[in-house]
C-alpha positions as CSV (number, residue, x, y, z in Angstrom):
1,X,0.0,0.0,0.0
2,X,2.9,2.4,0.9
3,X,4.5,1.7,-2.4
4,X,1.9,3.4,-4.4
5,X,3.3,7.0,-4.1
6,X,6.8,5.7,-4.5
7,X,6.0,4.0,-7.9
8,X,4.2,7.2,-8.9
9,X,7.0,9.7,-7.9
10,X,9.8,7.3,-9.5
11,X,7.9,7.3,-12.7
12,X,7.4,11.0,-12.8
13,X,10.7,11.8,-11.9
14,X,12.2,9.5,-14.5
15,X,9.9,10.6,-17.5
16,X,10.7,14.3,-16.5
17,X,14.6,13.5,-16.3
18,X,14.6,11.3,-19.6
19,X,12.4,13.7,-21.4
20,X,14.7,16.8,-20.4
21,X,17.9,14.9,-21.5
22,X,16.2,13.9,-24.8
23,X,15.0,17.5,-25.4
24,X,18.5,18.9,-24.4
25,X,20.4,16.3,-26.7
26,X,18.1,17.3,-29.6
27,X,18.4,21.1,-29.1
28,X,22.3,20.8,-28.8
29,X,22.6,18.4,-31.9
30,X,20.5,20.9,-34.1
31,X,22.4,24.0,-32.7
32,X,19.4,25.5,-31.2
33,X,19.5,27.5,-28.0
34,X,18.6,25.3,-25.0
35,X,17.6,28.3,-23.0
36,X,17.0,31.7,-24.4
37,X,19.4,34.6,-22.9
38,X,21.8,32.1,-21.4
39,X,25.1,31.1,-23.0
40,X,24.8,28.0,-25.1
41,X,27.5,25.9,-23.3
42,X,26.1,26.9,-19.7
43,X,22.4,26.1,-20.6
44,X,23.3,22.6,-22.2
45,X,25.5,21.5,-19.1
46,X,22.9,22.7,-16.4
47,X,19.8,21.3,-18.5
48,X,22.0,17.9,-18.9
49,X,22.8,18.1,-15.2
50,X,19.2,18.7,-13.9
51,X,18.1,15.7,-16.2
52,X,20.7,13.5,-14.8
53,X,19.5,14.6,-11.3
54,X,15.9,13.9,-11.9
55,X,16.6,10.7,-13.5
56,X,18.6,9.5,-10.7
57,X,15.9,10.5,-8.2
58,X,13.6,8.5,-10.2
59,X,15.7,5.3,-9.9
60,X,16.0,6.1,-6.2
61,X,12.5,6.4,-5.8
62,X,12.0,2.9,-7.4
63,X,14.5,1.6,-5.1
64,X,12.3,2.8,-2.0
65,X,9.5,0.3,-2.5
């Protein structure tokens, strides 16, 4: 019964992290800006770091149930 919220949170975090990594990769590959008004390298690194962090948080949530 208590694993339901962990599964939901893990799925949400993992999908968001994977989506952010995919979106960032496509934007960088096409040479499009990742974030407007920010240096391209810094935006790509920061978005990748957050994508990995959210993906890791999702995996951690899955390990909790």
